[in-house]
All heavy atoms as a GROMACS GRO file, in nm:
protein
  628
    1MET      N    1  10.157  11.104   9.495
    1MET     CA    2  10.071  11.189   9.572
    1MET      C    3  10.143  11.323   9.604
    1MET      O    4  10.078  11.423   9.607
    1MET     CB    5  10.026  11.120   9.699
    1MET     CG    6   9.939  10.997   9.680
    1MET     SD    7   9.775  11.023   9.610
    1MET     CE    8   9.695  11.120   9.734
    2THR      N    9  10.274  11.316   9.633
    2THR     CA   10  10.345  11.441   9.660
    2THR      C   11  10.359  11.523   9.538
    2THR      O   12  10.347  11.649   9.543
    2THR     CB   13  10.482  11.413   9.723
    2THR    OG1   14  10.557  11.329   9.639
    2THR    CG2   15  10.468  11.357   9.862
    3GLU      N   16  10.381  11.460   9.423
    3GLU     CA   17  10.394  11.535   9.294
    3GLU      C   18  10.265  11.608   9.259
    3GLU      O   19  10.271  11.717   9.202
    3GLU     CB   20  10.435  11.441   9.183
    3GLU     CG   21  10.577  11.390   9.196
    3GLU     CD   22  10.612  11.290   9.090
    3GLU    OE1   23  10.540  11.276   8.991
    3GLU    OE2   24  10.718  11.225   9.104
    4SER      N   25  10.149  11.552   9.291
    4SER     CA   26  10.021  11.616   9.261
    4SER      C   27   9.983  11.722   9.365
    4SER      O   28   9.887  11.794   9.346
    4SER     CB   29   9.911  11.512   9.252
    4SER     OG   30   9.883  11.459   9.382
    5GLY      N   31  10.060  11.727   9.474
    5GLY     CA   32  10.029  11.826   9.578
    5GLY      C   33   9.929  11.778   9.681
    5GLY      O   34   9.890  11.850   9.769
    6ARG      N   35   9.886  11.655   9.670
    6ARG     CA   36   9.784  11.601   9.762
    6ARG      C   37   9.843  11.554   9.893
    6ARG      O   38   9.774  11.537   9.992
    6ARG     CB   39   9.707  11.489   9.696
    6ARG     CG   40   9.623  11.531   9.581
    6ARG     CD   41   9.548  11.416   9.523
    6ARG     NE   42   9.474  11.460   9.406
    6ARG     CZ   43   9.396  11.383   9.337
    6ARG    NH1   44   9.381  11.257   9.372
    6ARG    NH2   45   9.333  11.430   9.233
    7LEU      N   46   9.974  11.530   9.895
    7LEU     CA   47  10.041  11.485  10.014
    7LEU      C   48  10.169  11.565  10.033
    7LEU      O   49  10.254  11.567   9.944
    7LEU     CB   50  10.078  11.335  10.001
    7LEU     CG   51  10.136  11.264  10.122
    7LEU    CD1   52  10.034  11.258  10.236
    7LEU    CD2   53  10.179  11.123  10.086
    8PRO      N   54  10.180  11.635  10.147
    8PRO     CA   55  10.302  11.716  10.165
    8PRO      C   56  10.426  11.627  10.166
    8PRO      O   57  10.422  11.516  10.217
    8PRO     CB   58  10.280  11.777  10.306
    8PRO     CG   59  10.135  11.761  10.336
    8PRO     CD   60  10.087  11.643  10.259
    9PRO      N   61  10.537  11.678  10.111
    9PRO     CA   62  10.660  11.598  10.105
    9PRO      C   63  10.703  11.545  10.242
    9PRO      O   64  10.754  11.434  10.250
    9PRO     CB   65  10.763  11.694  10.046
    9PRO     CG   66  10.682  11.794   9.966
    9PRO     CD   67  10.553  11.807  10.040
   10GLY      N   68  10.681  11.620  10.347
   10GLY     CA   69  10.719  11.576  10.480
   10GLY      C   70  10.638  11.457  10.531
   10GLY      O   71  10.678  11.383  10.618
   11ALA      N   72  10.520  11.435  10.472
   11ALA     CA   73  10.436  11.324  10.511
   11ALA      C   74  10.462  11.199  10.433
   11ALA      O   75  10.412  11.091  10.464
   11ALA     CB   76  10.288  11.363  10.497
   12ARG      N   77  10.542  11.208  10.326
   12ARG     CA   78  10.564  11.095  10.235
   12ARG      C   79  10.644  10.979  10.298
   12ARG      O   80  10.606  10.864  10.281
   12ARG     CB   81  10.630  11.144  10.109
   12ARG     CG   82  10.677  11.037  10.013
   12ARG     CD   83  10.561  10.946   9.974
   12ARG     NE   84  10.605  10.831   9.901
   12ARG     CZ   85  10.637  10.714   9.957
   12ARG    NH1   86  10.632  10.698  10.089
   12ARG    NH2   87  10.673  10.611   9.884
   13PRO      N   88  10.751  11.006  10.372
   13PRO     CA   89  10.829  10.895  10.427
   13PRO      C   90  10.743  10.804  10.516
   13PRO      O   91  10.683  10.850  10.612
   13PRO     CB   92  10.942  10.962  10.506
   13PRO     CG   93  10.955  11.096  10.447
   13PRO     CD   94  10.814  11.135  10.406
   14GLY      N   95  10.737  10.678  10.477
   14GLY     CA   96  10.658  10.582  10.555
   14GLY      C   97  10.510  10.579  10.528
   14GLY      O   98  10.437  10.500  10.587
   15ALA      N   99  10.464  10.665  10.437
   15ALA     CA  100  10.320  10.671  10.408
   15ALA      C  101  10.264  10.536  10.358
   15ALA      O  102  10.151  10.500  10.388
   15ALA     CB  103  10.288  10.781  10.307
   16GLU      N  104  10.346  10.461  10.281
   16GLU     CA  105  10.299  10.334  10.231
   16GLU      C  106  10.267  10.236  10.345
   16GLU      O  107  10.172  10.159  10.332
   16GLU     CB  108  10.398  10.272  10.134
   16GLU     CG  109  10.531  10.231  10.191
   16GLU     CD  110  10.632  10.344  10.201
   16GLU    OE1  111  10.602  10.460  10.173
   16GLU    OE2  112  10.747  10.312  10.237
   17PHE      N  113  10.341  10.243  10.453
   17PHE     CA  114  10.313  10.158  10.568
   17PHE      C  115  10.180  10.193  10.632
   17PHE      O  116  10.101  10.107  10.665
   17PHE     CB  117  10.424  10.165  10.672
   17PHE     CG  118  10.395  10.084  10.796
   17PHE    CD1  119  10.409   9.947  10.794
   17PHE    CD2  120  10.349  10.146  10.910
   17PHE    CE1  121  10.375   9.872  10.908
   17PHE    CE2  122  10.318  10.073  11.022
   17PHE     CZ  123  10.331   9.933  11.023
   18VAL      N  124  10.157  10.322  10.649
   18VAL     CA  125  10.030  10.368  10.707
   18VAL      C  126   9.910  10.327  10.624
   18VAL      O  127   9.811  10.273  10.677
   18VAL     CB  128  10.033  10.521  10.730
   18VAL    CG1  129   9.897  10.574  10.780
   18VAL    CG2  130  10.146  10.560  10.823
   19VAL      N  131   9.919  10.347  10.497
   19VAL     CA  132   9.808  10.311  10.406
   19VAL      C  133   9.790  10.159  10.402
   19VAL      O  134   9.678  10.108  10.414
   19VAL     CB  135   9.832  10.367  10.263
   19VAL    CG1  136   9.725  10.317  10.167
   19VAL    CG2  137   9.833  10.518  10.268
   20TRP      N  138   9.900  10.084  10.396
   20TRP     CA  139   9.892   9.937  10.397
   20TRP      C  140   9.824   9.891  10.525
   20TRP      O  141   9.738   9.801  10.524
   20TRP     CB  142  10.030   9.875  10.384
   20TRP     CG  143  10.027   9.725  10.399
   20TRP    CD1  144  10.000   9.634  10.298
   20TRP    CD2  145  10.045   9.651  10.516
   20TRP    NE1  146  10.002   9.507  10.352
   20TRP    CE2  147  10.027   9.514  10.486
   20TRP    CE3  148  10.071   9.683  10.650
   20TRP    CZ2  149  10.040   9.414  10.579
   20TRP    CZ3  150  10.082   9.583  10.744
   20TRP    CH2  151  10.064   9.448  10.708
   21ALA      N  152   9.867   9.945  10.640
   21ALA     CA  153   9.814   9.901  10.767
   21ALA      C  154   9.663   9.928  10.774
   21ALA      O  155   9.585   9.845  10.824
   21ALA     CB  156   9.885   9.972  10.883
   22ALA      N  157   9.617  10.040  10.725
   22ALA     CA  158   9.474  10.073  10.728
   22ALA      C  159   9.395   9.978  10.639
   22ALA      O  160   9.295   9.919  10.684
   22ALA     CB  161   9.452  10.218  10.682
   23ILE      N  162   9.438   9.959  10.517
   23ILE     CA  163   9.368   9.868  10.425
   23ILE      C  164   9.374   9.725  10.472
   23ILE      O  165   9.276   9.650  10.469
   23ILE     CB  166   9.423   9.882  10.282
   23ILE    CG1  167   9.399  10.024  10.229
   23ILE    CG2  168   9.364   9.778  10.190
   23ILE    CD1  169   9.252  10.062  10.220
   24HIS      N  170   9.492   9.681  10.519
   24HIS     CA  171   9.508   9.546  10.568
   24HIS      C  172   9.416   9.522  10.690
   24HIS      O  173   9.353   9.418  10.703
   24HIS     CB  174   9.655   9.519  10.605
   24HIS     CG  175   9.680   9.381  10.657
   24HIS    ND1  176   9.682   9.272  10.575
   24HIS    CD2  177   9.702   9.337  10.781
   24HIS    CE1  178   9.706   9.162  10.652
   24HIS    NE2  179   9.720   9.202  10.775
   25GLY      N  180   9.411   9.618  10.775
   25GLY     CA  181   9.325   9.609  10.893
   25GLY      C  182   9.179   9.592  10.858
   25GLY      O  183   9.111   9.504  10.912
   26LEU      N  184   9.130   9.669  10.762
   26LEU     CA  185   8.993   9.653  10.719
   26LEU      C  186   8.970   9.517  10.656
   26LEU      O  187   8.872   9.446  10.685
   26LEU     CB  188   8.954   9.764  10.619
   26LEU     CG  189   8.814   9.754  10.563
   26LEU    CD1  190   8.708   9.758  10.672
   26LEU    CD2  191   8.790   9.864  10.458
   27ALA      N  192   9.064   9.475  10.572
   27ALA     CA  193   9.051   9.343  10.505
   27ALA      C  194   9.043   9.232  10.608
   27ALA      O  195   8.960   9.141  10.595
   27ALA     CB  196   9.167   9.322  10.409
   28VAL      N  197   9.130   9.234  10.706
   28VAL     CA  198   9.130   9.130  10.808
   28VAL      C  199   8.999   9.130  10.887
   28VAL      O  200   8.942   9.025  10.913
   28VAL     CB  201   9.252   9.143  10.902
   28VAL    CG1  202   9.241   9.055  11.024
   28VAL    CG2  203   9.381   9.111  10.826
   29LEU      N  204   8.952   9.249  10.924
   29LEU     CA  205   8.825   9.255  10.997
   29LEU      C  206   8.709   9.197  10.913
   29LEU      O  207   8.626   9.124  10.966
   29LEU     CB  208   8.793   9.401  11.033
   29LEU     CG  209   8.884   9.464  11.138
   29LEU    CD1  210   8.856   9.612  11.148
   29LEU    CD2  211   8.863   9.396  11.274
   30LEU      N  212   8.709   9.224  10.784
   30LEU     CA  213   8.604   9.171  10.697
   30LEU      C  214   8.619   9.021  10.680
   30LEU      O  215   8.521   8.945  10.691
   30LEU     CB  216   8.603   9.242  10.561
   30LEU     CG  217   8.563   9.389  10.561
   30LEU    CD1  218   8.596   9.455  10.430
   30LEU    CD2  219   8.415   9.403  10.592
   31ILE      N  220   8.739   8.974  10.650
   31ILE     CA  221   8.762   8.835  10.628
   31ILE      C  222   8.733   8.750  10.753
   31ILE      O  223   8.671   8.644  10.748
   31ILE     CB  224   8.906   8.808  10.578
   31ILE    CG1  225   8.922   8.862  10.438
   31ILE    CG2  226   8.943   8.661  10.584
   31ILE    CD1  227   9.066   8.873  10.390
   32ASP      N  228   8.773   8.800  10.869
   32ASP     CA  229   8.751   8.730  10.994
   32ASP      C  230   8.610   8.743  11.046
   32ASP      O  231   8.572   8.682  11.147
   32ASP     CB  232   8.850   8.778  11.101
   32ASP     CG  233   8.991   8.730  11.076
   32ASP    OD1  234   9.012   8.647  10.987
   32ASP    OD2  235   9.080   8.778  11.146
   33GLY      N  236   8.526   8.822  10.977
   33GLY     CA  237   8.388   8.836  11.017
   33GLY      C  238   8.365   8.924  11.140
   33GLY      O  239   8.260   8.922  11.201
   34LEU      N  240   8.468   9.002  11.175
   34LEU     CA  241   8.457   9.090  11.294
   34LEU      C  242   8.379   9.218  11.260
   34LEU      O  243   8.330   9.285  11.348
   34LEU     CB  244   8.595   9.122  11.348
   34LEU     CG  245   8.672   9.001  11.398
   34LEU    CD1  246   8.815   9.035  11.430
   34LEU    CD2  247   8.602   8.937  11.518
   35VAL      N  248   8.375   9.250  11.130
   35VAL     CA  249   8.292   9.360  11.077
   35VAL      C  250   8.213   9.303  10.965
   35VAL      O  251   8.267   9.232  10.877
   35VAL     CB  252   8.385   9.476  11.030
   35VAL    CG1  253   8.301   9.579  10.956
   35VAL    CG2  254   8.456   9.539  11.145
   36HIS      N  255   8.082   9.333  10.965
   36HIS     CA  256   7.999   9.286  10.858
   36HIS      C  257   7.942   9.406  10.781
   36HIS      O  258   7.883   9.494  10.841
   36HIS     CB  259   7.885   9.201  10.910
   36HIS     CG  260   7.791   9.157  10.803
   36HIS    ND1  261   7.825   9.053  10.718
   36HIS    CD2  262   7.670   9.199  10.766
   36HIS    CE1  263   7.725   9.037  10.630
   36HIS    NE2  264   7.631   9.123  10.661
   37ILE      N  265   7.965   9.407  10.651
   37ILE     CA  266   7.908   9.508  10.564
   37ILE      C  267   7.824   9.432  10.463
   37ILE      O  268   7.867   9.334  10.406
   37ILE     CB  269   8.016   9.593  10.495
   37ILE    CG1  270   8.104   9.661  10.603
   37ILE    CG2  271   7.956   9.693  10.400
   37ILE    CD1  272   8.221   9.737  10.549
   38ASP      N  273   7.700   9.474  10.448
   38ASP     CA  274   7.598   9.399  10.374
   38ASP      C  275   7.632   9.359  10.231
   38ASP      O  276   7.598   9.250  10.189
   38ASP     CB  277   7.466   9.475  10.376
   38ASP     CG  278   7.403   9.477  10.514
   38ASP    OD1  279   7.428   9.383  10.593
   38ASP    OD2  280   7.334   9.575  10.546
   39ASP      N  281   7.694   9.448  10.154
   39ASP     CA  282   7.715   9.417  10.013
   39ASP      C  283   7.844   9.480   9.961
   39ASP      O  284   7.911   9.552  10.032
   39ASP     CB  285   7.595   9.463   9.929
   39ASP     CG  286   7.566   9.612   9.944
   39ASP    OD1  287   7.653   9.689   9.990
   39ASP    OD2  288   7.453   9.653   9.909
   40ARG      N  289   7.876   9.443   9.837
   40ARG     CA  290   8.002   9.492   9.777
   40ARG      C  291   8.003   9.644   9.770
   40ARG      O  292   8.110   9.704   9.794
   40ARG     CB  293   8.016   9.431   9.640
   40ARG     CG  294   8.144   9.470   9.572
   40ARG     CD  295   8.152   9.411   9.430
   40ARG     NE  296   8.278   9.449   9.369
   40ARG     CZ  297   8.379   9.369   9.350
   40ARG    NH1  298   8.368   9.242   9.385
   40ARG    NH2  299   8.489   9.411   9.292
   41GLN      N  300   7.892   9.706   9.740
   41GLN     CA  301   7.888   9.850   9.733
   41GLN      C  302   7.922   9.913   9.870
   41GLN      O  303   7.994  10.012   9.878
   41GLN     CB  304   7.749   9.896   9.688
   41GLN     CG  305   7.742  10.048   9.671
   41GLN     CD  306   7.604  10.093   9.621
   41GLN    OE1  307   7.511  10.015   9.610
   41GLN    NE2  308   7.592  10.223   9.593
   42GLY      N  309   7.872   9.853   9.978
   42GLY     CA  310   7.905   9.901  10.111
   42GLY      C  311   8.052   9.884  10.145
   42GLY      O  312   8.114   9.973  10.206
   43VAL      N  313   8.111   9.772  10.104
   43VAL     CA  314   8.254   9.750  10.125
   43VAL      C  315   8.333   9.853  10.050
   43VAL      O  316   8.428   9.912  10.103
   43VAL     CB  317   8.297   9.606  10.083
   43VAL    CG1  318   8.446   9.593  10.087
   43VAL    CG2  319   8.233   9.503  10.174
   44GLU      N  320   8.296   9.878   9.925
   44GLU     CA  321   8.371   9.976   9.844
   44GLU      C  322   8.353  10.115   9.903
   44GLU      O  323   8.453  10.193   9.909
   44GLU     CB  324   8.319   9.974   9.700
   44GLU     CG  325   8.360   9.847   9.626
   44GLU     CD  326   8.302   9.834   9.488
   44GLU    OE1  327   8.229   9.928   9.443
   44GLU    OE2  328   8.329   9.732   9.423
   45CYS      N  329   8.237  10.150   9.952
   45CYS     CA  330   8.215  10.280  10.015
   45CYS      C  331   8.300  10.296  10.140
   45CYS      O  332   8.364  10.400  10.159
   45CYS     CB  333   8.067  10.294  10.052
   45CYS     SG  334   8.024  10.450  10.132
   46GLN      N  335   8.304  10.195  10.225
   46GLN     CA  336   8.382  10.204  10.348
   46GLN      C  337   8.532  10.201  10.318
   46GLN      O  338   8.610  10.271  10.386
   46GLN     CB  339   8.344  10.092  10.445
   46GLN     CG  340   8.205  10.107  10.500
   46GLN     CD  341   8.183  10.242  10.568
   46GLN    OE1  342   8.269  10.293  10.641
   46GLN    NE2  343   8.066  10.300  10.543
   47THR      N  344   8.573  10.131  10.213
   47THR     CA  345   8.713  10.128  10.175
   47THR      C  346   8.754  10.268  10.127
   47THR      O  347   8.859  10.320  10.165
   47THR     CB  348   8.738  10.022  10.067
   47THR    OG1  349   8.699   9.895  10.116
   47THR    CG2  350   8.883  10.021  10.023
   48GLU      N  351   8.671  10.327  10.045
   48GLU     CA  352   8.699  10.464   9.995
   48GLU      C  353   8.706  10.562  10.111
   48GLU      O  354   8.794  10.648  10.117
   48GLU     CB  355   8.590  10.504   9.896
   48GLU     CG  356   8.619  10.636   9.828
   48GLU     CD  357   8.515  10.668   9.722
   48GLU    OE1  358   8.489  10.578   9.640
   48GLU    OE2  359   8.461  10.777   9.724
   49ARG      N  360   8.615  10.547  10.205
   49ARG     CA  361   8.614  10.634  10.324
   49ARG      C  362   8.744  10.617  10.401
   49ARG      O  363   8.799  10.715  10.450
   49ARG     CB  364   8.492  10.598  10.406
   49ARG     CG  365   8.469  10.686  10.524
   49ARG     CD  366   8.335  10.651  10.590
   49ARG     NE  367   8.318  10.735  10.704
   49ARG     CZ  368   8.257  10.701  10.816
   49ARG    NH1  369   8.204  10.582  10.824
   49ARG    NH2  370   8.243  10.783  10.915
   50LEU      N  371   8.786  10.495  10.420
   50LEU     CA  372   8.910  10.464  10.495
   50LEU      C  373   9.031  10.528  10.424
   50LEU      O  374   9.117  10.592  10.490
   50LEU     CB  375   8.929  10.315  10.512
   50LEU     CG  376   9.056  10.270  10.578
   50LEU    CD1  377   9.059  10.315  10.722
   50LEU    CD2  378   9.070  10.119  10.567
   51VAL      N  379   9.040  10.511  10.295
   51VAL     CA  380   9.153  10.566  10.220
   51VAL      C  381   9.149  10.720  10.229
   51VAL      O  382   9.252  10.785  10.255
   51VAL     CB  383   9.149  10.519  10.072
   51VAL    CG1  384   9.252  10.599   9.989
   51VAL    CG2  385   9.178  10.370  10.066
   52PHE      N  386   9.033  10.781  10.213
   52PHE     CA  387   9.017  10.925  10.223
   52PHE      C  388   9.063  10.973  10.363
   52PHE      O  389   9.141  11.069  10.373
   52PHE     CB  390   8.869  10.963  10.198
   52PHE     CG  391   8.844  11.109  10.201
   52PHE    CD1  392   8.875  11.188  10.094
   52PHE    CD2  393   8.785  11.169  10.314
   52PHE    CE1  394   8.850  11.327  10.095
   52PHE    CE2  395   8.759  11.305  10.317
   52PHE     CZ  396   8.790  11.385  10.205
   53ALA      N  397   9.016  10.907  10.468
   53ALA     CA  398   9.053  10.948  10.607
   53ALA      C  399   9.202  10.931  10.629
   53ALA      O  400   9.266  11.012  10.694
   53ALA     CB  401   8.973  10.866  10.706
   54THR      N  402   9.259  10.822  10.576
   54THR     CA  403   9.402  10.796  10.595
   54THR      C  404   9.485  10.905  10.528
   54THR      O  405   9.578  10.959  10.590
   54THR     CB  406   9.440  10.657  10.540
   54THR    OG1  407   9.361  10.559  10.607
   54THR    CG2  408   9.585  10.625  10.560
   55PHE      N  409   9.452  10.936  10.405
   55PHE     CA  410   9.529  11.040  10.336
   55PHE      C  411   9.504  11.179  10.398
   55PHE      O  412   9.598  11.260  10.405
   55PHE     CB  413   9.500  11.043  10.184
   55PHE     CG  414   9.580  10.939  10.111
   55PHE    CD1  415   9.516  10.832  10.054
   55PHE    CD2  416   9.717  10.949  10.102
   55PHE    CE1  417   9.592  10.734   9.988
   55PHE    CE2  418   9.793  10.853  10.037
   55PHE     CZ  419   9.730  10.744   9.979
   56ASN      N  420   9.386  11.204  10.446
   56ASN     CA  421   9.362  11.332  10.518
   56ASN      C  422   9.447  11.340  10.642
   56ASN      O  423   9.503  11.445  10.673
   56ASN     CB  424   9.214  11.348  10.553
   56ASN     CG  425   9.132  11.405  10.442
   56ASN    OD1  426   9.185  11.460  10.348
   56ASN    ND2  427   9.003  11.388  10.450
   57GLY      N  428   9.457  11.228  10.712
   57GLY     CA  429   9.542  11.227  10.833
   57GLY      C  430   9.688  11.249  10.800
   57GLY      O  431   9.757  11.324  10.866
   58LEU      N  432   9.736  11.180  10.696
   58LEU     CA  433   9.874  11.195  10.655
   58LEU      C  434   9.902  11.340  10.609
   58LEU      O  435  10.008  11.395  10.636
   58LEU     CB  436   9.908  11.099  10.540
   58LEU     CG  437   9.928  10.954  10.579
   58LEU    CD1  438   9.936  10.866  10.456
   58LEU    CD2  439  10.055  10.938  10.664
   59GLY      N  440   9.807  11.398  10.544
   59GLY     CA  441   9.824  11.532  10.490
   59GLY      C  442   9.801  11.645  10.587
   59GLY      O  443   9.826  11.762  10.558
   60SER      N  444   9.757  11.613  10.707
   60SER     CA  445   9.726  11.717  10.806
   60SER      C  446   9.846  11.788  10.862
   60SER      O  447   9.836  11.898  10.917
   60SER     CB  448   9.646  11.656  10.923
   60SER     OG  449   9.733  11.575  11.004
   61GLY      N  450   9.962  11.725  10.847
   61GLY     CA  451  10.084  11.788  10.896
   61GLY      C  452  10.109  11.759  11.042
   61GLY      O  453  10.215  11.796  11.096
   62ASN      N  454  10.015  11.701  11.111
   62ASN     CA  455  10.035  11.665  11.252
   62ASN      C  456  10.114  11.535  11.260
   62ASN      O  457  10.069  11.430  11.221
   62ASN     CB  458   9.899  11.647  11.324
   62ASN     CG  459   9.820  11.777  11.328
   62ASN    OD1  460   9.880  11.883  11.339
   62ASN    ND2  461   9.693  11.766  11.319
   63ARG      N  462  10.235  11.546  11.312
   63ARG     CA  463  10.322  11.429  11.323
   63ARG      C  464  10.352  11.405  11.469
   63ARG      O  465  10.352  11.497  11.550
   63ARG     CB  466  10.452  11.453  11.247
   63ARG     CG  467  10.425  11.476  11.098
   63ARG     CD  468  10.549  11.480  11.013
   63ARG     NE  469  10.640  11.374  11.032
   63ARG     CZ  470  10.641  11.259  10.964
   63ARG    NH1  471  10.548  11.237  10.875
   63ARG    NH2  472  10.731  11.168  10.984
   64PRO      N  473  10.369  11.279  11.506
   64PRO     CA  474  10.404  11.250  11.647
   64PRO      C  475  10.530  11.321  11.688
   64PRO      O  476  10.623  11.338  11.608
   64PRO     CB  477  10.427  11.098  11.650
   64PRO     CG  478  10.365  11.047  11.526
   64PRO     CD  479  10.366  11.158  11.426
   65ARG      N  480  10.532  11.367  11.812
   65ARG     CA  481  10.652  11.434  11.864
   65ARG      C  482  10.760  11.332  11.892
   65ARG      O  483  10.734  11.222  11.934
   65ARG     CB  484  10.619  11.509  11.991
   65ARG     CG  485  10.530  11.631  11.969
   65ARG     CD  486  10.494  11.689  12.100
   65ARG     NE  487  10.390  11.599  12.158
   65ARG     CZ  488  10.348  11.603  12.280
   65ARG    NH1  489  10.400  11.688  12.366
   65ARG    NH2  490  10.259  11.517  12.325
   66ALA      N  491  10.882  11.373  11.868
   66ALA     CA  492  10.996  11.285  11.899
   66ALA      C  493  11.021  11.288  12.049
   66ALA      O  494  10.986  11.384  12.115
   66ALA     CB  495  11.122  11.335  11.825
   67GLY      N  496  11.074  11.183  12.100
   67GLY     CA  497  11.105  11.182  12.244
   67GLY      C  498  11.079  11.041  12.297
   67GLY      O  499  11.034  10.952  12.224
   68PRO      N  500  11.102  11.022  12.425
   68PRO     CA  501  11.085  10.891  12.487
   68PRO      C  502  10.947  10.828  12.467
   68PRO      O  503  10.933  10.711  12.443
   68PRO     CB  504  11.111  10.914  12.635
   68PRO     CG  505  11.185  11.046  12.643
   68PRO     CD  506  11.145  11.123  12.520
   69ALA      N  507  10.842  10.908  12.468
   69ALA     CA  508  10.706  10.855  12.454
   69ALA      C  509  10.681  10.809  12.310
   69ALA      O  510  10.590  10.732  12.286
   69ALA     CB  511  10.603  10.956  12.496
   70HIS      N  512  10.757  10.860  12.216
   70HIS     CA  513  10.737  10.828  12.075
   70HIS      C  514  10.864  10.771  12.014
   70HIS      O  515  10.893  10.797  11.898
   70HIS     CB  516  10.691  10.950  11.998
   70HIS     CG  517  10.558  10.997  12.041
   70HIS    ND1  518  10.538  11.089  12.141
   70HIS    CD2  519  10.432  10.966  11.999
   70HIS    CE1  520  10.415  11.111  12.158
   70HIS    NE2  521  10.343  11.040  12.074
   71ALA      N  522  10.943  10.701  12.092
   71ALA     CA  523  11.067  10.644  12.042
   71ALA      C  524  11.037  10.546  11.930
   71ALA      O  525  10.936  10.481  11.928
   71ALA     CB  526  11.143  10.572  12.156
   72HIS      N  527  11.127  10.539  11.833
   72HIS     CA  528  11.110  10.450  11.720
   72HIS      C  529  11.141  10.306  11.762
   72HIS      O  530  11.241  10.280  11.826
   72HIS     CB  531  11.202  10.491  11.604
   72HIS     CG  532  11.165  10.624  11.547
   72HIS    ND1  533  11.058  10.639  11.463
   72HIS    CD2  534  11.220  10.746  11.564
   72HIS    CE1  535  11.048  10.768  11.433
   72HIS    NE2  536  11.143  10.834  11.492
   73HIS      N  537  11.055  10.216  11.727
   73HIS     CA  538  11.075  10.076  11.755
   73HIS      C  539  11.058   9.999  11.624
   73HIS      O  540  10.981  10.039  11.537
   73HIS     CB  541  10.972  10.024  11.858
   73HIS     CG  542  10.986  10.090  11.988
   73HIS    ND1  543  11.083  10.058  12.079
   73HIS    CD2  544  10.912  10.188  12.045
   73HIS    CE1  545  11.070  10.131  12.188
   73HIS    NE2  546  10.968  10.213  12.169
   74HIS      N  547  11.125   9.887  11.614
   74HIS     CA  548  11.107   9.801  11.500
   74HIS      C  549  10.982   9.716  11.521
   74HIS      O  550  10.961   9.663  11.629
   74HIS     CB  551  11.228   9.709  11.477
   74HIS     CG  552  11.350   9.787  11.440
   74HIS    ND1  553  11.368   9.836  11.314
   74HIS    CD2  554  11.459   9.823  11.513
   74HIS    CE1  555  11.484   9.901  11.312
   74HIS    NE2  556  11.540   9.894  11.431
   75ALA      N  557  10.901   9.706  11.420
   75ALA     CA  558  10.779   9.624  11.428
   75ALA      C  559  10.819   9.477  11.416
   75ALA      O  560  10.899   9.440  11.330
   75ALA     CB  561  10.683   9.660  11.318
   76HIS      N  562  10.766   9.396  11.503
   76HIS     CA  563  10.789   9.251  11.492
   76HIS      C  564  10.676   9.178  11.567
   76HIS      O  565  10.610   9.236  11.651
   76HIS     CB  566  10.925   9.213  11.549
   76HIS     CG  567  10.936   9.238  11.697
   76HIS    ND1  568  10.964   9.364  11.747
   76HIS    CD2  569  10.920   9.156  11.803
   76HIS    CE1  570  10.969   9.358  11.879
   76HIS    NE2  571  10.940   9.234  11.916
   77ALA      N  572  10.658   9.057  11.530
   77ALA     CA  573  10.557   8.977  11.597
   77ALA      C  574  10.622   8.901  11.712
   77ALA      O  575  10.731   8.848  11.698
   77ALA     CB  576  10.497   8.877  11.497
   78THR      N  577  10.555   8.902  11.822
   78THR     CA  578  10.603   8.827  11.940
   78THR      C  579  10.505   8.712  11.966
   78THR      O  580  10.386   8.740  11.982
   78THR     CB  581  10.610   8.919  12.062
   78THR    OG1  582  10.693   9.028  12.032
   78THR    CG2  583  10.666   8.844  12.182
   79PRO      N  584  10.554   8.592  11.969
   79PRO     CA  585  10.460   8.482  11.997
   79PRO      C  586  10.402   8.493  12.137
   79PRO      O  587  10.468   8.532  12.231
   79PRO     CB  588  10.548   8.354  11.986
   79PRO     CG  589  10.684   8.398  11.953
   79PRO     CD  590  10.688   8.548  11.950
   80HIS      N  591  10.274   8.469  12.145
   80HIS     CA  592  10.205   8.474  12.273
   80HIS      C  593  10.186   8.332  12.321
   80HIS      O  594  10.152   8.244  12.245
   80HIS     CB  595  10.069   8.541  12.259
   80HIS     CG  596  10.078   8.683  12.219
   80HIS    ND1  597  10.110   8.783  12.312
   80HIS    CD2  598  10.063   8.744  12.103
   80HIS    CE1  599  10.113   8.900  12.249
   80HIS    NE2  600  10.084   8.879  12.121
   81PRO      N  601  10.211   8.306  12.450
   81PRO     CA  602  10.194   8.171  12.501
   81PRO      C  603  10.048   8.128  12.488
   81PRO      O  604   9.960   8.212  12.506
   81PRO     CB  605  10.236   8.179  12.647
   81PRO     CG  606  10.258   8.323  12.677
   81PRO     CD  607  10.256   8.400  12.548
   82GLY      N  608  10.028   8.006  12.454
   82GLY     CA  609   9.894   7.950  12.442
   82GLY      C  610   9.831   7.924  12.577
   82GLY      O  611   9.898   7.937  12.680
   83PRO      N  612   9.707   7.881  12.580
   83PRO     CA  613   9.642   7.847  12.706
   83PRO      C  614   9.719   7.740  12.780
   83PRO      O  615   9.768   7.646  12.720
   83PRO     CB  616   9.504   7.798  12.666
   83PRO     CG  617   9.486   7.844  12.525
   83PRO     CD  618   9.624   7.863  12.468
   84GLY      N  619   9.731   7.756  12.909
   84GLY     CA  620   9.798   7.655  12.990
   84GLY      C  621   9.948   7.662  12.988
   84GLY      O  622  10.018   7.580  13.043
   85SER      N  623  10.006   7.765  12.922
   85SER     CA  624  10.151   7.781  12.916
   85SER      C  625  10.204   7.847  13.037
   85SER      O  626  10.148   7.926  13.099
   85SER     CB  627  10.196   7.861  12.793
   85SER     OG  628  10.157   7.793  12.677
   0.00000   0.00000   0.00000
């Protein structure tokens, strides 16, 4: 994407995580039935829209500001206590 000029070089680091998170999020919503789209054409349309919006966001050049409010953290899953814990 950077070689074609569609994604600024400064937006490239970590872009795969952002795109994966967006697509994975939509897939989970669809699989879990939290979002219902009537047919395959609708799913494909919304998927294309999501990818388009994600790349537009990455390419906008607006990056989070560094500082305490945007400190880097490692992503990890934390177990949540079950009912009655």
